[in-house]
C-alpha positions as CSV (number, residue, x, y, z in Angstrom):
1,M,-11.8,-17.2,-16.2
2,G,-10.2,-16.1,-16.7
3,R,-9.4,-14.3,-18.4
4,A,-1.0,-12.2,-20.2
5,A,2.1,-12.2,-21.5
6,Y,2.9,-11.9,-25.2
7,F,5.0,-14.2,-27.3
8,R,7.7,-11.8,-28.5
9,A,10.1,-12.3,-31.4
10,G,13.4,-10.7,-30.5
11,V,16.7,-10.5,-32.3
12,A,17.6,-14.1,-33.2
13,G,20.5,-15.5,-31.3
14,P,22.3,-18.8,-31.9
15,N,19.5,-20.9,-30.3
16,T,16.6,-18.4,-30.3
17,G,14.7,-20.2,-33.1
18,G,14.9,-23.5,-31.4
19,M,13.9,-22.0,-28.0
20,R,11.0,-20.3,-29.7
21,E,9.8,-23.4,-31.3
22,R,10.1,-25.4,-28.1
23,S,8.2,-22.7,-26.2
24,L,5.5,-22.7,-28.8
25,L,5.1,-26.5,-28.7
26,G,5.0,-26.3,-24.9
27,G,2.3,-23.7,-25.1
28,V,0.2,-25.7,-27.5
29,A,0.5,-28.8,-25.3
30,T,-0.5,-26.7,-22.3
31,M,-3.5,-25.3,-24.1
32,L,-4.5,-28.8,-25.1
33,A,-4.2,-30.0,-21.5
34,S,-6.2,-27.0,-20.3
35,G,-9.0,-27.6,-22.8
36,A,-9.1,-31.3,-22.1
37,S,-9.2,-30.8,-18.4
38,N,-12.0,-28.2,-18.7
39,Q,-14.2,-30.6,-20.7
40,V,-13.4,-33.7,-18.8
41,G,-14.2,-31.8,-15.6
42,A,-17.6,-30.9,-17.0
43,A,-18.2,-34.5,-18.0
44,V,-17.2,-35.7,-14.5
45,G,-19.5,-33.2,-12.9
46,A,-22.4,-34.6,-14.9
47,H,-22.1,-37.9,-13.0
48,A,-23.4,-36.0,-9.9
49,F,-26.5,-34.7,-11.6
50,A,-28.7,-37.6,-10.5
51,A,-27.8,-37.1,-6.8
52,I,-27.5,-33.3,-6.4
53,G,-28.7,-31.9,-9.8
54,P,-26.9,-29.4,-12.0
55,A,-27.5,-26.6,-9.4
56,G,-25.7,-28.6,-6.8
57,V,-22.7,-29.3,-9.0
58,V,-22.5,-25.6,-9.9
59,A,-22.7,-24.6,-6.2
60,V,-19.7,-26.8,-5.4
61,R,-17.8,-25.5,-8.5
62,Q,-18.4,-22.0,-7.3
63,F,-17.0,-22.7,-3.9
64,V,-13.9,-24.4,-5.4
65,A,-13.3,-21.4,-7.8
66,A,-13.7,-18.9,-5.0
67,A,-11.3,-20.9,-2.8
68,V,-8.7,-20.6,-5.6
69,L,-9.2,-17.1,-6.9
70,L,-9.7,-15.2,-3.6
71,P,-6.3,-16.0,-2.1
72,V,-4.6,-15.4,-5.4
73,A,-6.2,-12.0,-6.2
74,R,-6.9,-10.9,-2.6
75,P,-9.4,-8.2,-3.5
76,D,-9.9,-5.5,-0.8
77,L,-13.7,-5.6,-0.9
78,R,-14.0,-2.8,1.7
79,R,-12.3,-0.4,-0.6
80,F,-14.5,-1.1,-3.6
81,T,-16.4,2.0,-4.8
82,W,-20.0,1.7,-6.2
83,A,-18.5,2.2,-9.7
84,Q,-16.4,-0.9,-9.1
85,W,-19.1,-2.9,-7.3
86,W,-22.0,-2.7,-9.7
87,P,-20.2,-4.4,-12.7
88,T,-18.7,-6.8,-10.3
89,L,-22.1,-7.8,-8.9
90,L,-23.5,-8.1,-12.4
91,L,-20.5,-10.3,-13.3
92,G,-21.3,-12.5,-10.3
93,V,-24.9,-13.0,-11.5
94,V,-23.6,-13.7,-15.0
95,F,-21.2,-16.4,-13.6
96,A,-24.1,-18.0,-11.6
97,T,-26.4,-18.0,-14.6
98,M,-23.8,-19.1,-17.1
99,N,-22.7,-22.1,-15.2
100,L,-26.2,-23.3,-14.3
101,S,-27.5,-22.9,-17.9
102,L,-24.6,-24.7,-19.3
103,Y,-25.0,-27.6,-16.9
104,W,-28.8,-27.7,-17.6
105,A,-27.9,-28.0,-21.2
106,V,-25.4,-30.7,-20.6
107,D,-28.0,-32.6,-18.7
108,R,-30.6,-32.3,-21.5
109,I,-28.7,-32.3,-24.8
110,G,-25.3,-33.6,-24.0
111,L,-21.9,-32.0,-23.4
112,A,-20.8,-31.5,-27.0
113,L,-23.9,-29.8,-28.2
114,A,-24.1,-27.6,-25.0
115,V,-20.5,-26.4,-25.3
116,T,-20.9,-25.7,-29.0
117,L,-24.0,-23.6,-28.4
118,E,-22.2,-21.8,-25.6
119,F,-19.4,-20.8,-28.0
120,L,-21.9,-18.8,-30.0
121,G,-21.6,-16.1,-27.3
122,P,-17.9,-15.1,-27.9
123,L,-18.5,-15.6,-31.6
124,A,-21.3,-13.1,-31.5
125,V,-19.1,-10.6,-29.6
126,A,-16.4,-11.0,-32.2
127,L,-18.8,-10.5,-35.1
128,A,-20.5,-7.5,-33.6
129,A,-17.1,-5.7,-33.5
130,S,-17.0,-5.5,-37.3
131,R,-19.2,-5.2,-40.3
132,S,-16.9,-6.7,-43.0
133,R,-18.2,-9.1,-45.7
134,L,-16.2,-11.9,-44.0
135,D,-18.0,-11.3,-40.8
136,L,-21.4,-11.5,-42.5
137,L,-20.3,-14.8,-44.1
138,C,-19.2,-16.1,-40.7
139,A,-22.5,-15.1,-39.1
140,A,-24.3,-17.0,-41.8
141,G,-22.0,-19.9,-41.4
142,A,-22.6,-20.0,-37.6
143,C,-26.4,-20.0,-38.2
144,A,-26.0,-22.8,-40.7
145,G,-23.8,-24.7,-38.3
146,V,-26.4,-24.5,-35.5
147,Y,-29.1,-25.6,-37.8
148,V,-27.1,-28.7,-38.9
149,L,-26.2,-29.3,-35.3
150,V,-29.7,-29.2,-33.9
151,L,-31.7,-30.3,-37.0
152,P,-35.0,-28.8,-35.6
153,G,-37.9,-31.3,-35.5
154,P,-40.7,-32.5,-33.2
155,S,-38.2,-34.5,-31.1
156,S,-35.8,-31.5,-30.5
157,D,-35.2,-30.6,-26.9
158,W,-35.8,-26.9,-27.2
159,A,-35.4,-26.3,-23.4
160,G,-31.9,-27.8,-23.7
161,V,-31.0,-25.8,-26.8
162,A,-32.3,-22.6,-25.1
163,S,-30.1,-23.4,-22.0
164,G,-27.1,-23.7,-24.2
165,V,-27.8,-20.5,-26.1
166,L,-28.4,-18.7,-22.7
167,A,-25.0,-19.9,-21.6
168,G,-23.5,-18.4,-24.7
169,G,-25.3,-15.1,-24.1
170,C,-23.9,-15.1,-20.6
171,W,-20.4,-15.7,-21.9
172,A,-20.9,-12.7,-24.3
173,A,-22.0,-10.6,-21.3
174,Y,-19.0,-11.8,-19.3
175,I,-16.7,-10.5,-22.1
176,V,-18.4,-7.1,-22.1
177,L,-18.5,-6.8,-18.3
178,N,-14.9,-8.1,-17.9
179,R,-13.6,-5.3,-20.2
180,L,-15.6,-2.7,-18.2
181,V,-14.6,-3.9,-14.8
182,G,-11.0,-4.7,-15.9
183,A,-10.5,-0.9,-16.4
184,R,-11.7,-0.2,-12.9
185,L,-10.0,-3.0,-10.9
186,P,-6.5,-4.4,-11.3
187,G,-5.5,-8.0,-12.0
188,L,-8.0,-10.7,-11.1
189,Q,-9.7,-8.8,-8.4
190,A,-13.0,-8.4,-10.3
191,P,-13.3,-12.1,-11.3
192,A,-12.3,-13.2,-7.8
193,A,-14.9,-10.9,-6.2
194,A,-17.6,-11.9,-8.8
195,T,-16.9,-15.6,-8.1
196,A,-17.4,-14.9,-4.4
197,V,-20.7,-13.2,-5.2
198,S,-21.7,-16.2,-7.3
199,A,-20.7,-18.6,-4.5
200,L,-22.9,-16.6,-2.1
201,L,-25.9,-16.9,-4.5
202,Y,-25.5,-20.7,-4.5
203,T,-25.1,-21.0,-0.7
204,P,-28.9,-21.7,-0.2
205,V,-28.6,-24.6,-2.7
206,A,-25.7,-26.1,-0.7
207,V,-27.6,-25.6,2.6
208,V,-30.7,-27.4,1.3
209,L,-28.6,-30.3,-0.1
210,L,-26.7,-30.6,3.2
211,A,-30.0,-30.6,5.2
212,Q,-31.3,-33.3,2.9
213,G,-28.1,-35.3,3.4
214,R,-27.5,-35.4,-0.4
215,L,-24.3,-33.3,-0.5
216,G,-21.7,-36.0,0.3
217,G,-20.2,-39.2,-0.9
218,A,-19.5,-39.8,-4.6
219,A,-21.7,-36.9,-5.7
220,L,-19.6,-34.4,-3.7
221,G,-16.4,-36.0,-5.0
222,Y,-17.6,-35.7,-8.6
223,A,-18.5,-32.0,-8.0
224,V,-15.2,-31.1,-6.4
225,A,-13.3,-32.9,-9.2
226,A,-15.3,-30.8,-11.7
227,G,-14.3,-27.7,-9.8
228,V,-10.6,-28.6,-9.8
229,L,-10.5,-29.9,-13.4
230,S,-12.7,-27.1,-14.9
231,S,-11.5,-24.2,-12.8
232,V,-8.2,-24.7,-11.0
233,V,-6.3,-26.5,-13.8
234,P,-7.4,-24.3,-16.7
235,Y,-6.8,-21.2,-14.7
236,A,-3.1,-22.1,-14.0
237,A,-2.6,-23.7,-17.5
238,D,-3.9,-20.7,-19.4
239,L,-1.7,-18.3,-17.5
240,V,1.3,-20.4,-18.5
241,A,0.2,-20.9,-22.1
242,L,-0.3,-17.1,-22.6
243,R,3.4,-16.7,-21.9
244,W,4.4,-19.0,-24.7
245,V,2.0,-18.5,-27.5
246,P,0.7,-15.5,-29.5
247,P,-2.7,-14.2,-28.4
248,R,-4.1,-14.9,-31.9
249,L,-3.1,-18.6,-31.6
250,F,-4.6,-18.8,-28.2
251,G,-7.9,-17.4,-29.4
252,V,-8.0,-19.7,-32.4
253,F,-7.2,-22.8,-30.3
254,M,-10.1,-22.0,-28.0
255,S,-12.3,-22.9,-31.0
256,V,-11.5,-26.6,-30.6
257,H,-13.2,-26.8,-27.2
258,P,-16.4,-28.2,-28.7
259,V,-14.4,-31.0,-30.3
260,L,-12.7,-31.7,-26.9
261,A,-16.2,-31.7,-25.4
262,A,-17.4,-34.2,-27.9
263,V,-14.5,-36.5,-27.1
264,A,-15.0,-36.1,-23.3
265,G,-18.7,-36.8,-23.7
266,L,-18.0,-39.9,-25.6
267,V,-15.3,-41.3,-23.3
268,V,-16.6,-40.2,-19.9
269,L,-20.3,-40.2,-20.5
270,G,-20.8,-42.5,-23.4
271,Q,-22.5,-39.8,-25.4
272,V,-22.3,-40.8,-29.1
273,L,-22.9,-38.1,-31.6
274,A,-24.8,-38.5,-34.9
275,A,-23.1,-37.5,-38.2
276,H,-25.1,-34.3,-38.5
277,E,-24.0,-33.3,-35.0
278,W,-20.3,-33.8,-35.9
279,A,-20.9,-31.7,-39.0
280,G,-22.5,-28.9,-37.1
281,I,-19.7,-28.8,-34.6
282,A,-17.2,-28.7,-37.4
283,I,-18.9,-25.8,-39.0
284,V,-19.2,-23.8,-35.8
285,V,-15.6,-24.5,-34.9
286,T,-14.4,-23.4,-38.3
287,V,-16.4,-20.2,-38.3
288,N,-15.2,-19.4,-34.8
289,A,-11.5,-20.0,-35.7
290,V,-11.8,-17.9,-38.9
291,T,-13.5,-15.0,-37.0
292,V,-10.9,-15.0,-34.2
293,A,-8.0,-15.2,-36.7
294,A,-9.5,-12.3,-38.8
295,A,-10.2,-10.2,-35.8
296,S,-6.6,-10.5,-34.5
297,R,-4.9,-9.7,-37.8
298,P,-4.3,-6.0,-37.1
299,A,-1.5,-3.7,-38.2
300,K,-1.1,-2.8,-34.5
301,A,-0.7,-5.1,-31.6
302,A,-4.0,-6.3,-30.1
303,P,-4.6,-7.2,-26.4
304,A,-4.5,-10.8,-25.5
305,P,-7.9,-12.5,-25.8
306,A,-9.7,-13.4,-22.6
307,P,-9.8,-17.1,-21.9
308,A,-13.0,-18.8,-21.0
309,P,-14.1,-17.8,-17.5
310,V,-12.2,-19.7,-14.8
311,N,-15.4,-21.0,-13.2
312,A,-17.3,-21.6,-16.3
């Protein structure tokens, strides 16, 4: 997604402290609303799985995301050079794979577990950037968290777990590609063009569903709602939040998404987690928060962290 303004502390005036505090609280509330919207959207989209499948829901989500991003970014595709096109095309493939693998995982192992496994992607990117003792401990903690979360056994849904891990790998690839293409295209042009590529890849899915008469009614409504709640609302909310909160706080707050996914799964889908699943989520969330906080504790200013992809 998305990928920002910084929270700057200036010379304190008579009401600067109070204004700062109100802005920070507003930013935290906006981030909470964004995260809740993202996970509720995923849960709502799951209601359409029986009718159009995960691929159908992802197709509609891609169309919604493209309809939002293209008019905002207005990329001039005719002027793209090959050096700009190839990472953009790869980013489109990553978007398509990431969304589908996440929704496959949601369908098989539930929303909370799928989102938690997906968060291993950005965690791996953060850990790969350093070789400190803390990073090694965080990597070990993440492995322990995943083990507790899954508790491997004969009844484990390995296909669902693999789908969640694949979604995490795609998120890691998104971060790497976004940094590359961000240096070659200004603003949101690359994510917008990549979303259009992803939407084109899913066009055959939509055509087949339309021909079968399945893309309509409640299923279409659920899928569109998922696109709005998981793409449009977080995109706008994150842009607002990054004007009010420090990038470090934004990155740490992203770590609570698995918890929000667990709540959304419980309320919207009736997915009740076992004690070991809550424990695994808590471990992964804690490790991710520690890693982000440690990585953004530099002597010099660091760039704002990239939010979750807008159409993820």
